[in-house]
C-alpha positions in Angstrom: -9.3 -33.5 26.7 -12.8 -32.1 26.8 -13.3 -28.5 27.9 -16.3 -27.0 29.7 -17.1 -23.4 30.6 -19.2 -22.2 33.5 -21.3 -19.2 32.6 -22.1 -16.5 35.1 -23.7 -13.1 35.2 -24.0 -11.3 31.8 -22.9 -14.6 30.1 -19.3 -14.2 31.3 -17.1 -17.3 31.6 -16.3 -17.6 35.3 -14.6 -21.0 35.3 -13.1 -23.3 32.8 -12.5 -27.0 33.4 -11.1 -29.9 31.4 -11.8 -33.6 31.7 -10.2 -36.6 30.1 -11.5 -38.1 26.9 -12.9 -40.9 29.0 -16.0 -38.8 29.3 -18.4 -38.3 26.4 -19.4 -34.7 25.8 -22.8 -35.2 27.5 -21.4 -37.3 30.4 -18.7 -34.7 31.0 -21.2 -31.9 31.0 -23.4 -33.8 33.5 -20.4 -34.5 35.7 -19.5 -30.8 35.8 -23.1 -29.9 36.7 -23.3 -32.6 39.4 -20.0 -31.9 41.1 -20.5 -28.1 41.2 -24.2 -28.0 41.8 -24.6 -25.6 38.9 -26.5 -26.0 35.6 -24.6 -23.1 34.0 -22.0 -25.3 32.2 -21.4 -25.5 28.4 -19.3 -27.7 26.3 -16.6 -25.7 24.4 -14.3 -27.1 21.8 -12.1 -24.1 21.6 -9.7 -22.0 23.6 -12.1 -20.4 26.1 -10.9 -18.5 29.1 -12.2 -16.8 32.2 -13.6 -13.4 31.3 -14.7 -14.4 27.8 -18.5 -14.3 27.1 -21.0 -16.7 25.7 -23.1 -15.2 22.9 -26.2 -17.4 22.6 -27.5 -15.7 19.5 -24.2 -16.4 17.7 -23.7 -19.8 19.4 -20.2 -18.7 20.1 -17.7 -17.8 22.8 -16.3 -14.3 22.4 -12.8 -13.5 23.7 -12.6 -10.7 26.3 -12.1 -7.3 24.6 -8.3 -6.7 24.8 -8.5 -2.8 24.6 -11.4 -0.4 24.8 -10.8 0.9 21.3 -11.0 -2.5 19.6 -14.2 -3.6 17.8 -15.6 -7.0 17.2 -15.7 -8.1 13.5 -18.2 -10.4 11.8 -16.0 -13.4 12.6 -16.1 -12.6 16.3 -12.5 -11.5 16.4 -11.4 -8.2 18.0 -9.7 -5.8 15.7 -7.6 -2.7 16.4 -8.7 0.6 14.9 -5.3 0.6 13.0 -4.2 -2.3 10.9 -1.2 -4.2 12.4 2.0 -3.8 10.5 4.1 -7.0 10.0 7.0 -5.6 12.1 5.0 -4.5 15.1 3.5 -6.6 17.9 2.5 -4.3 20.8 -0.6 -2.2 20.8 -0.4 1.2 22.6 -3.9 2.2 23.7 -2.8 5.7 24.6 -1.4 6.5 21.2 -3.8 4.2 19.3 -0.9 2.8 17.4 1.3 -0.3 17.1 4.8 -0.3 18.5 
């Protein structure tokens, strides 16, 4: 499957579509542009979702910020202000801690 993302205002992903592998990357991209009457489509070979953003300077899609306190690291991954312990999975934004 080939995945394509439609970019909207502020480079936010507003739609994601997948096409069969019968399309080449370029043919699929042109198909999406033609069928939606929009030139704002990009090929993406990763797990991109609605609400993510396209950073042209980094040539990368950035996941939506999960919590206001989290910061984006050099690898474009959101990090909590407190390191995640192995036995905790849920972030509590109010207490700024893992539960």
